[in-house]
Backbone as XML, in Angstrom:
<?xml version="1.0"?>
<chain id="A" units="angstrom">
  <residue number="1" name="MET">
    <atom name="N" x="30.802" y="-18.811" z="39.252"/>
    <atom name="CA" x="30.676" y="-19.394" z="40.561"/>
    <atom name="C" x="31.295" y="-20.750" z="40.210"/>
  </residue>
  <residue number="2" name="SER">
    <atom name="N" x="32.657" y="-21.274" z="41.645"/>
    <atom name="CA" x="32.622" y="-23.053" z="41.399"/>
    <atom name="C" x="32.382" y="-23.181" z="42.077"/>
  </residue>
  <residue number="3" name="VAL">
    <atom name="N" x="31.308" y="-24.258" z="42.354"/>
    <atom name="CA" x="30.794" y="-24.865" z="43.804"/>
    <atom name="C" x="32.386" y="-25.251" z="44.726"/>
  </residue>
  <residue number="4" name="ALA">
    <atom name="N" x="33.257" y="-25.147" z="44.174"/>
    <atom name="CA" x="35.003" y="-25.795" z="45.169"/>
    <atom name="C" x="35.503" y="-24.649" z="45.867"/>
  </residue>
  <residue number="5" name="GLY">
    <atom name="N" x="35.239" y="-23.432" z="45.092"/>
    <atom name="CA" x="35.881" y="-22.652" z="45.036"/>
    <atom name="C" x="34.783" y="-21.195" z="45.782"/>
  </residue>
  <residue number="6" name="THR">
    <atom name="N" x="33.726" y="-21.915" z="46.912"/>
    <atom name="CA" x="32.482" y="-20.656" z="47.847"/>
    <atom name="C" x="32.878" y="-21.013" z="48.755"/>
  </residue>
  <residue number="7" name="THR">
    <atom name="N" x="32.653" y="-20.190" z="49.767"/>
    <atom name="CA" x="32.472" y="-20.444" z="51.363"/>
    <atom name="C" x="30.763" y="-20.682" z="51.198"/>
  </residue>
  <residue number="8" name="VAL">
    <atom name="N" x="30.562" y="-21.294" z="52.563"/>
    <atom name="CA" x="29.037" y="-21.038" z="52.795"/>
    <atom name="C" x="28.700" y="-19.462" z="53.247"/>
  </residue>
  <residue number="9" name="GLU">
    <atom name="N" x="29.209" y="-18.897" z="53.495"/>
    <atom name="CA" x="29.323" y="-17.495" z="53.197"/>
    <atom name="C" x="28.718" y="-16.310" z="51.696"/>
  </residue>
  <residue number="10" name="GLU">
    <atom name="N" x="29.835" y="-17.016" z="50.770"/>
    <atom name="CA" x="29.572" y="-16.839" z="49.364"/>
    <atom name="C" x="28.654" y="-17.071" z="49.031"/>
  </residue>
  <residue number="11" name="ALA">
    <atom name="N" x="28.258" y="-18.861" z="49.733"/>
    <atom name="CA" x="27.121" y="-19.160" z="48.970"/>
    <atom name="C" x="25.836" y="-18.874" z="49.786"/>
  </residue>
  <residue number="12" name="THR">
    <atom name="N" x="25.543" y="-18.344" z="50.949"/>
    <atom name="CA" x="24.355" y="-18.311" z="51.623"/>
    <atom name="C" x="24.273" y="-17.395" z="50.767"/>
  </residue>
  <residue number="13" name="GLN">
    <atom name="N" x="24.964" y="-16.071" z="51.150"/>
    <atom name="CA" x="24.743" y="-14.808" z="49.807"/>
    <atom name="C" x="24.193" y="-14.765" z="48.701"/>
  </residue>
  <residue number="14" name="HIS">
    <atom name="N" x="24.589" y="-15.630" z="47.557"/>
    <atom name="CA" x="24.394" y="-15.178" z="46.805"/>
    <atom name="C" x="22.914" y="-16.570" z="46.249"/>
  </residue>
  <residue number="15" name="ALA">
    <atom name="N" x="22.345" y="-17.313" z="47.161"/>
    <atom name="CA" x="20.751" y="-17.890" z="47.581"/>
    <atom name="C" x="20.377" y="-17.204" z="48.078"/>
  </residue>
  <residue number="16" name="LEU">
    <atom name="N" x="20.373" y="-15.706" z="48.872"/>
    <atom name="CA" x="19.940" y="-15.063" z="49.196"/>
    <atom name="C" x="19.333" y="-13.712" z="48.415"/>
  </residue>
  <residue number="17" name="GLU">
    <atom name="N" x="20.479" y="-13.089" z="47.641"/>
    <atom name="CA" x="20.272" y="-12.060" z="46.218"/>
    <atom name="C" x="18.999" y="-13.210" z="45.010"/>
  </residue>
  <residue number="18" name="LEU">
    <atom name="N" x="19.575" y="-14.123" z="44.984"/>
    <atom name="CA" x="18.487" y="-15.193" z="44.238"/>
    <atom name="C" x="16.876" y="-14.366" z="45.038"/>
  </residue>
  <residue number="19" name="ARG">
    <atom name="N" x="16.701" y="-15.475" z="46.188"/>
    <atom name="CA" x="15.495" y="-15.224" z="46.563"/>
    <atom name="C" x="14.996" y="-14.010" z="46.555"/>
  </residue>
  <residue number="20" name="ALA">
    <atom name="N" x="15.814" y="-12.722" z="47.015"/>
    <atom name="CA" x="15.105" y="-11.792" z="47.037"/>
    <atom name="C" x="15.084" y="-11.107" z="45.423"/>
  </residue>
  <residue number="21" name="ASN">
    <atom name="N" x="16.207" y="-11.411" z="44.281"/>
    <atom name="CA" x="15.359" y="-11.188" z="42.661"/>
    <atom name="C" x="14.136" y="-12.227" z="42.216"/>
  </residue>
  <residue number="22" name="ASN">
    <atom name="N" x="13.562" y="-13.316" z="42.979"/>
    <atom name="CA" x="13.037" y="-13.740" z="42.849"/>
    <atom name="C" x="11.452" y="-13.378" z="43.177"/>
  </residue>
  <residue number="23" name="ARG">
    <atom name="N" x="11.958" y="-12.610" z="44.352"/>
    <atom name="CA" x="10.402" y="-12.284" z="45.580"/>
    <atom name="C" x="10.145" y="-10.571" z="44.852"/>
  </residue>
  <residue number="24" name="ASN">
    <atom name="N" x="11.127" y="-9.899" z="44.242"/>
    <atom name="CA" x="10.917" y="-8.385" z="43.968"/>
    <atom name="C" x="9.642" y="-9.365" z="42.310"/>
  </residue>
  <residue number="25" name="ILE">
    <atom name="N" x="10.574" y="-9.918" z="41.244"/>
    <atom name="CA" x="9.682" y="-10.885" z="40.108"/>
    <atom name="C" x="8.176" y="-10.682" z="40.528"/>
  </residue>
  <residue number="26" name="GLU">
    <atom name="N" x="8.264" y="-11.529" z="41.213"/>
    <atom name="CA" x="6.724" y="-12.269" z="41.938"/>
    <atom name="C" x="5.770" y="-10.807" z="42.538"/>
  </residue>
  <residue number="27" name="GLY">
    <atom name="N" x="6.579" y="-9.674" z="42.980"/>
    <atom name="CA" x="5.900" y="-8.829" z="43.720"/>
    <atom name="C" x="5.414" y="-7.784" z="42.024"/>
  </residue>
  <residue number="28" name="SER">
    <atom name="N" x="5.731" y="-7.924" z="40.961"/>
    <atom name="CA" x="6.309" y="-6.901" z="39.663"/>
    <atom name="C" x="4.740" y="-7.151" z="39.033"/>
  </residue>
  <residue number="29" name="HIS">
    <atom name="N" x="4.639" y="-6.423" z="38.608"/>
    <atom name="CA" x="2.637" y="-6.097" z="37.996"/>
    <atom name="C" x="3.149" y="-6.718" z="36.637"/>
  </residue>
  <residue number="30" name="ALA">
    <atom name="N" x="4.294" y="-7.031" z="35.659"/>
    <atom name="CA" x="4.029" y="-7.929" z="34.907"/>
    <atom name="C" x="3.981" y="-9.180" z="35.246"/>
  </residue>
  <residue number="31" name="PHE">
    <atom name="N" x="4.565" y="-10.063" z="36.296"/>
    <atom name="CA" x="4.649" y="-11.156" z="36.443"/>
    <atom name="C" x="3.084" y="-11.258" z="36.643"/>
  </residue>
  <residue number="32" name="ARG">
    <atom name="N" x="2.487" y="-10.931" z="37.759"/>
    <atom name="CA" x="1.244" y="-11.215" z="37.899"/>
    <atom name="C" x="0.222" y="-11.446" z="36.499"/>
  </residue>
  <residue number="33" name="GLU">
    <atom name="N" x="1.190" y="-10.468" z="35.536"/>
    <atom name="CA" x="0.094" y="-10.319" z="34.278"/>
    <atom name="C" x="0.348" y="-11.499" z="33.695"/>
  </residue>
  <residue number="34" name="GLN">
    <atom name="N" x="1.651" y="-11.781" z="33.159"/>
    <atom name="CA" x="1.911" y="-13.504" z="32.835"/>
    <atom name="C" x="1.242" y="-13.951" z="33.586"/>
  </residue>
  <residue number="35" name="GLU">
    <atom name="N" x="0.924" y="-14.382" z="34.707"/>
    <atom name="CA" x="0.398" y="-14.984" z="35.218"/>
    <atom name="C" x="-1.221" y="-15.121" z="35.361"/>
  </residue>
  <residue number="36" name="ARG">
    <atom name="N" x="-1.577" y="-14.165" z="34.594"/>
    <atom name="CA" x="-2.779" y="-14.241" z="34.506"/>
    <atom name="C" x="-3.547" y="-14.565" z="33.085"/>
  </residue>
  <residue number="37" name="VAL">
    <atom name="N" x="-2.854" y="-14.192" z="32.198"/>
    <atom name="CA" x="-2.448" y="-14.428" z="30.653"/>
    <atom name="C" x="-2.167" y="-15.780" z="30.752"/>
  </residue>
  <residue number="38" name="ARG">
    <atom name="N" x="-1.429" y="-16.614" z="31.634"/>
    <atom name="CA" x="-1.305" y="-18.260" z="31.629"/>
    <atom name="C" x="-2.398" y="-19.096" z="32.157"/>
  </residue>
  <residue number="39" name="ALA">
    <atom name="N" x="-2.982" y="-18.315" z="33.062"/>
    <atom name="CA" x="-4.633" y="-18.531" z="33.065"/>
    <atom name="C" x="-5.429" y="-18.782" z="32.430"/>
  </residue>
  <residue number="40" name="ALA">
    <atom name="N" x="-5.451" y="-17.750" z="31.934"/>
    <atom name="CA" x="-6.534" y="-17.482" z="30.701"/>
    <atom name="C" x="-6.340" y="-18.412" z="29.931"/>
  </residue>
  <residue number="41" name="ILE">
    <atom name="N" x="-5.658" y="-18.463" z="29.146"/>
    <atom name="CA" x="-4.987" y="-19.358" z="27.689"/>
    <atom name="C" x="-5.378" y="-21.318" z="28.737"/>
  </residue>
  <residue number="42" name="GLU">
    <atom name="N" x="-5.305" y="-21.320" z="29.909"/>
    <atom name="CA" x="-5.295" y="-22.995" z="30.607"/>
    <atom name="C" x="-6.640" y="-22.833" z="30.416"/>
  </residue>
  <residue number="43" name="LYS">
    <atom name="N" x="-7.608" y="-22.156" z="30.945"/>
    <atom name="CA" x="-9.126" y="-22.145" z="31.150"/>
    <atom name="C" x="-9.951" y="-22.025" z="29.750"/>
  </residue>
  <residue number="44" name="ALA">
    <atom name="N" x="-8.792" y="-21.491" z="28.847"/>
    <atom name="CA" x="-9.808" y="-21.285" z="27.204"/>
    <atom name="C" x="-9.307" y="-22.341" z="26.854"/>
  </residue>
  <residue number="45" name="LYS">
    <atom name="N" x="-8.434" y="-23.403" z="26.832"/>
    <atom name="CA" x="-8.173" y="-24.695" z="26.305"/>
    <atom name="C" x="-9.138" y="-25.707" z="26.762"/>
  </residue>
  <residue number="46" name="LYS">
    <atom name="N" x="-8.895" y="-25.529" z="28.131"/>
    <atom name="CA" x="-10.137" y="-26.617" z="29.064"/>
    <atom name="C" x="-11.883" y="-26.260" z="28.506"/>
  </residue>
  <residue number="47" name="ALA">
    <atom name="N" x="-11.641" y="-25.276" z="27.696"/>
    <atom name="CA" x="-13.332" y="-24.672" z="27.649"/>
    <atom name="C" x="-13.405" y="-25.114" z="26.036"/>
  </residue>
  <residue number="48" name="LYS">
    <atom name="N" x="-12.670" y="-25.374" z="25.618"/>
    <atom name="CA" x="-12.487" y="-25.865" z="24.532"/>
    <atom name="C" x="-12.040" y="-27.449" z="24.428"/>
  </residue>
  <residue number="49" name="ALA">
    <atom name="N" x="-11.851" y="-27.885" z="24.794"/>
    <atom name="CA" x="-11.580" y="-29.563" z="25.157"/>
    <atom name="C" x="-12.825" y="-29.876" z="25.350"/>
  </residue>
  <residue number="50" name="SER">
    <atom name="N" x="-13.828" y="-29.408" z="26.464"/>
    <atom name="CA" x="-15.013" y="-29.953" z="26.992"/>
    <atom name="C" x="-16.082" y="-29.556" z="25.656"/>
  </residue>
  <residue number="51" name="ARG">
    <atom name="N" x="-16.533" y="-28.739" z="25.093"/>
    <atom name="CA" x="-17.257" y="-28.588" z="23.796"/>
    <atom name="C" x="-16.754" y="-29.180" z="23.169"/>
  </residue>
  <residue number="52" name="ARG">
    <atom name="N" x="-15.146" y="-30.084" z="22.468"/>
    <atom name="CA" x="-15.187" y="-30.861" z="21.773"/>
    <atom name="C" x="-15.646" y="-32.030" z="22.187"/>
  </residue>
  <residue number="53" name="ALA">
    <atom name="N" x="-16.076" y="-32.035" z="23.408"/>
    <atom name="CA" x="-16.388" y="-33.000" z="23.689"/>
    <atom name="C" x="-17.737" y="-33.710" z="23.911"/>
  </residue>
  <residue number="54" name="ARG">
    <atom name="N" x="-18.485" y="-32.384" z="23.927"/>
    <atom name="CA" x="-20.074" y="-32.098" z="24.248"/>
    <atom name="C" x="-20.516" y="-32.696" z="22.628"/>
  </residue>
  <residue number="55" name="ASN">
    <atom name="N" x="-19.796" y="-31.320" z="21.500"/>
    <atom name="CA" x="-19.802" y="-31.283" z="20.317"/>
    <atom name="C" x="-18.921" y="-31.504" z="19.275"/>
  </residue>
  <residue number="56" name="PRO">
    <atom name="N" x="-18.435" y="-33.345" z="18.861"/>
    <atom name="CA" x="-17.094" y="-33.099" z="18.108"/>
    <atom name="C" x="-17.258" y="-33.479" z="17.013"/>
  </residue>
  <residue number="57" name="TYR">
    <atom name="N" x="-18.395" y="-33.004" z="16.515"/>
    <atom name="CA" x="-18.761" y="-32.618" z="14.937"/>
    <atom name="C" x="-18.585" y="-31.228" z="14.639"/>
  </residue>
  <residue number="58" name="GLU">
    <atom name="N" x="-18.211" y="-30.155" z="15.426"/>
    <atom name="CA" x="-18.107" y="-29.075" z="15.021"/>
    <atom name="C" x="-16.748" y="-28.702" z="15.063"/>
  </residue>
  <residue number="59" name="PHE">
    <atom name="N" x="-16.158" y="-29.833" z="15.340"/>
    <atom name="CA" x="-14.793" y="-29.511" z="14.760"/>
    <atom name="C" x="-13.979" y="-29.763" z="13.892"/>
  </residue>
  <residue number="60" name="GLY">
    <atom name="N" x="-14.881" y="-30.616" z="12.917"/>
    <atom name="CA" x="-14.653" y="-30.896" z="11.241"/>
    <atom name="C" x="-13.450" y="-31.866" z="11.533"/>
  </residue>
</chain>
C-alpha cells in the first residue's frame, strides 16, 4: 500500500483493521499468557540482581 496512492477512506479502513487486529490479539489468552511470562522473567531478573547486591560472593 503506497502512501501516494491511498485515499483517506482507504487509510482509515486500514487503521481500523489494524486496531481491531491488535484488540483481538490483546484479548486472546495467548497474549495474556505471554505478558504474564514476560513479567515473571523480569521479576526473576530483579530478584537475582537484588540477591547479588546483598551477597556478591555467592555468584562467584
